[in-house]
N, C-alpha and C positions, 0 to 999 in steps of 0.2 A: 440145184438152186442153193444159194448161200443160206447159212443158218439164220433164221429170222428171230432167234431168241434174244430180244432186247439188244439190238445192235446200236453201237454208239452213234453212227451216222444218222440213223432213224430218229434217235432221241434228240440229237442236236437240231435237226430240221423242225421237229415238233416244238422244241423249246422256243425256237425263233418265231414260229407261228403264234403260239399262245402268248409269249412275252410281248409281242407287238400288239396283240389284241388287248392285253391287260394293262399295259404301261400307262396309258392316259388315265384310266380309272384310278389306278394306285396313286398317281400324282395328284389328282383332284382331291382324293380322300386325305392324303397327307397335307395338302394345302389347307383344307378345312380345319384339320386338327391344329396346325401351327397358328392359324389366324383365330382359333377359338370359335369357329363357326359351327353351328349344328347342321350336319349334312341333311340333304333332302332325300329321304328314303326312295321316293318314287323316281326321282331323277337318277339316283345311283342304280336303282334296279333296272331302269330302262337302258342305262349305259352298259351294265353287266350283260344284259340280254343281247345288246348290239355287238358287244365284244365276242361273246360266245357263239352268236348266231352264224358267224361265218366259218366256224370250225365244224369238222365232222368227226365221227369216231367216238371213242370212249368219253371224252369230255362232254359231248352232247348227252350221252347216257347219264353221266354224273349229274348234269344239270337237271335232267328229268327226274332222277332219283331225289335230288335235293328239294325239288318242287313239291314232292309228296311226303317228305318227312316233317311232321309238325315240329315247329320251333328250331329246326336246323337253320332256317333263315326266316326273317320277318315276312309278314304277309305280302308286302310290296314286291319283295324279291321272288317269293314263291309263285305269285301270280304271273310275273313276267316270265320266269323260267318255264312255267307250264306251257307257254306258247310255243316253245321250241320243239321242233320235230326232228328226230334222227332220220335224215334223208341223205345218206352218203351217196356220192356218185357211183353208179353201177359199173362194174368191170365189163368191158366189151368182150366179144366172143374170142378173139385171138388170145387175150389175156386169160380168159377162163380156161381155154384149152391147155395153156401152159401150167396153170395152177392145178388143174385136174391131173395132168400127167405127173406133176411133182408128187401128188398124193397117192395115186393108184397105179402109176407106171405108164409107159408110152402107149400101151394097148388098152387104155382105160375105157374107150368108147365101146369096145367089144363086150364089156361087162354090163351094158344096158341095151335093152331093145331100142330105147329112144332117150335122148337127152336134149331138152329144149335149149336153144341158143340164148334166148332172151331170159333174163331173170324175172321170176314171178313176183319177187319182193326184194327190197333192199332195206337194211337196218344199219345200226351203228357199227357193228363188228364184222358183218358179212352179208352175203346175199343168197337167195334161195332160188334154185332151178327145179322145175318139174322134170321128172324122168319116169321111165317105165323099166321095171326089173325084168330079167329073163323069164320069170314065171308069170309076167303080166301084171303084177301089182304096181299101182301108181305110187310114185316116190316123190319125196321132197329132199333135195340135196342142198344143204347149207354149207357154203364155201366161204371160209374166212378171207378177208382182205389181206394183202401182203403187209408184212412188217408191223403187225398189230401189237406184238409184245413190246416193241420199242415205243410205239405210240402210247400204249397204256402206261408204261413207266414214266414217260415224259409228262403225260397228263396228270398222273398222280402227284408228281412233284409240283406241277403248276397248281393243282387243286389245293395243296398245302399252302401255297402262296396266297391263293384266293381266300382261304379260311383265315390266314393271318391278317390279311387286309381287313376282312370283315370283323375279326376279333378285335382289332384296334379301334374299330368304329362302334361296336356293340358287344358288350361282354356278358350278355344274358345267358348265352349258351356256349359252353366249352366244347368245341368240335373235335377234340383230340380223338376220342373213341369213334366218333362218326367217320372221320377220315380213315381210321384203321379198319373199320368194318367195310366201308366202300372199297378200299384197296384190296382186301382179301377176296371179296366177292367178284370184283372185276378181273383179278388175276385168274380166278377159277373159271370165269366165263370164256377165257381164251382156250381152255382145254376141252375140245369137243368130245374126246373119249370120256371125260368126266361127265359132261352133259348127257352123253348116251347112258351112262350108269344112273344118272339122276332120272332119266326117262324111264328106265327099267324099274327104279324104285317107285315112281309114281304109278306105273302100271300095276305093281304089286299092291300098293296101299289102296288104290281106288278100284281094285278088281271087282268089288261087289257093289259099285255105284253105277246103276244103269243110266244115270243122268250125266255122266262124265266120261269122256273118251280121251285116251292118251295114245300118241303114235307109238309104233314099234320100231326100235332101232335095228338097222342091218349092220352088224359088227364087221362083216366081211367087206363092206363098202364105207367104213368109217375110219378116220384117222384123227390125230389131234387137231387138224385144221379142216376136216371135212366130216360133216355129220349127215348120214343118209338114213332116212326114216320113212315110214309109210305116210302117204298123203291123206289128210283128213279133209273132206269137203265140208264147207259150212259158209254161212254168210257173216259179214262183219257185224259186230255188235251195234254199230250205229244204225243199221237197217232194221233193228228190232225196237228202236225207241218209240215208234209210233204204232206198234202192234197192240192188240187188245190187252187189257189189264191182266187177264188170266195168263196169257202167254208171257207177258213181262214178269209176272210173279214166278212162273215156272223157271224161267231163265235165272232169276235172282236166287231161287231156291237151289238150283243146281250149282251156281257159282259159289254159294255159301258152303255147300257140301264139298266142292272141289278143293277149296282152300283149307277148311277147318277139320275135315275128317283126318287128313294127314297130320295136322298140328295136335289135336287133342288125343288121337289114338297112337300116334307114332313120334310126336315131337319134331315134326318136319314142316317147314313152310316154304311155299313158292313166293319168293320175295319181289316179284316184278308184275304186279297186277294192273298193267295198263291195257288199254283196249286192243292193242295189236297182238296180245298174247293169248287170245281165245277167239273162237268163232262159234256160231250157233247153227245147229242142225234144224231141219223142218219140224222135228218133234220137240224142239226147244231144249234138247240136251246140248251140252257144250263140249267143244274140243279144247283141251288145255294144251298150249303150245309153249315152246321156248323154256328150257329147263336149265339155263345157265346160272341163274341166281336162285340157289336153293340153300336153305340154312337148316342144320340139325341142332336141336336144343337139348340141354340137359333136362331130364324129367322134372327136376325141382323148379326149373324156370317155368315150365308149363303149369305146374302146381301153383306157382306164384300168380299166374294170370287168373286162375280160378279162385285163389285166396283173395285177390283184390276184388273180384266180383262179390264174393261172400261178405267181404268187409263193407262194401257199399250197400249191399242188401240189408245188412244187420246194423249198419252205422257203427262198425267196430274199428275204431281208429288204430288200435294196437295191431290188428291183423293187417290193416292197410300198410302200416309201417313195415311190418314183417315182409309183406309182398315186395315193396320197393327195395328193401335190403336184399332180398333173395335175388332180385334182378341185377343188383350191383350199384344201386344208388348209395352214396355215402354222405356223411355230414348233414343229415336231414334235420333241419330246425323245424319248429312248429309252423312258421309262416311258409316255408318251402313245401312242407307236407300238405298244407291247406291248398297251395297253388297246384301241386301235382294232382290233388284230389279233384280240383276243378276240371282238369283234362280227363281224368279217369271217369268222372261222373258223366261227361259228354260221351266218351267212347262206349261206356256200358249202358247208357240210357235206354237204347232200344231193347237190350237184353233183360233189363230189370222190369220192364212194363209188360205184364201178361195181357197183351191186347194186340190186335192188328193195327199197324201204323206204318207211316213212312219212316225211312231210316233216320231222317232229320226233320224235325217239326218246324225249325226256323226257316223263314223264307229267304234262303240264301242260295246263290248259284254255285258256291264253293263249300264243299263239305267241311264243316268244322272251322270255317274262317273266323267267325266272331269269337268263338271260344279260344282259338289259337292266339288271336291278337291279344286278348285279355291275359292269357297265361304268359305270353311272351313279355308283355309290359310289366307284369308283376315280378317275373323272374329277373328282369333287368333291374328293377327297383331293389330287389333282395340281394343282388350281387352275383347272380348266375347259378347255373347248375351244370353238371357234367353227365349227360345221358350215357349209360353203359352201352357197350357194343351190341349185346344181344337184343337190346330194346329197339334198335334202329329198324330192323326188318319187320318185326312184329307190328310196330306202330305204322310203318309204311304200308303193310298189307291191309291193316284195319282201315286206314284212310283211303287207300287206293280202291278197295272194295266198296267202302262207303260211298265214294264218288260214283262208282258204277251203279250202285243201287239207287243213288240220288237221281242219276240221269234216267234210269229205267222207271222212276216213280213207282217202284214196287211197294205194295202194301201187304205186309207179311207179319205174322206173329213171330218176331225174331226171338222172343223169350223161349218159345217152345222149340224152335230150331236149335238154340243153344243148349237147352236142357236135354234134348235128345242126345247131344254129343257128350255132355259131362256127367250124365247120370252114372253113378257108380265108379267115378274116376278113381284110379289107383295108380300112383306113380311107379310102383314096383312092376305092375303089369305092363305099363307103358314102356318101361326100360327093356323088358323081355321082348315085346313086340318090335321095338325099335331095333334091337340087336339082330333079330331074325330078318327083318326087312333089309337092313343094311348089308347083311351077309348075302341075301338072295340077289341083291343088285350089284354085288362085287365092290361095295364101298367100305 
């Protein structure tokens, strides 16, 4: 099979697809600017959704990512993009056979007791087939679609164009570092060997968490474009939404631990908290799936997260500024600090109140929508801000998980959950644990 590493032909085809989709929108925005017209956010957002909705692959994943990063796009855009579903057309069996032979050799079928012809699931970068190992274990085989390296590079170039179009229309958020962070994470997601190591890392970090389960990778059946892991049975999160409150609370508790034990103990976060990346077992423990988007943070960044919590708790403005600067925010004027604190106060509110409560008290169907709109408008008035790269996935995880907790209508003392994690926090100890965990996973 020809080398699929970012081929020119694949990029050119993708450029043509995306450029055709975006051309009309760019022309309309340019016309509005020339004529001095104020653009209609809702119309622009609907047009962007229509343009991207016909595309599959990484750009769809990017659209979903952007819809969950506060202030990356205004609310109208985020709401529209959240409607998009990564539903790439599945490869048929003849094509799958050729792909599997390319990854494991012509006798690949002899390495399984059974390999199902029909895909069990399809996503933006690949599809999953059920299989059975020679020892009888149930397996999930994630097989990457062809030519994805080319598609990713083409889409990242087009994403830069989309950001430029939006930046010309609204200067409240400088998306430079957001693009850089998304680009690095997407390129990493193409490497299934790396994802397998991420999976091993999470098995190590969550080994003492009975409420969380992580698949086991089979290295002998894994390549850079094929990831073979143990199959974990569970039902979709949407099926739990009408369960009794006690059950929903237990699921929310396990989800909280699944994301934040790795972050506060090891400085690692799973950056893709959408509903398709976990399932629920009958005992309400959760299966954590898909480890393509994983971020390792400097210990001092994690300390900055806790410092900001302490700053809000004590009304310590200097400590809040120190936390923002630790994260990488620059040129912080007092009005910008006040605006960032609005967002921080919303994110930390459930953690600051020592009581059982919903994750969001406001009667909104979108987690953080009203606050995000207010913050965005104020940043626009102040001339904008440039969110640092590391901030992107942490904020995304917080909002993504908050959205899940909102849908679960979980009623939990989030303050106690959080304090259980940060009690006795020591950044030096985190650095040691992090290094040991990364070595154990081969990272």
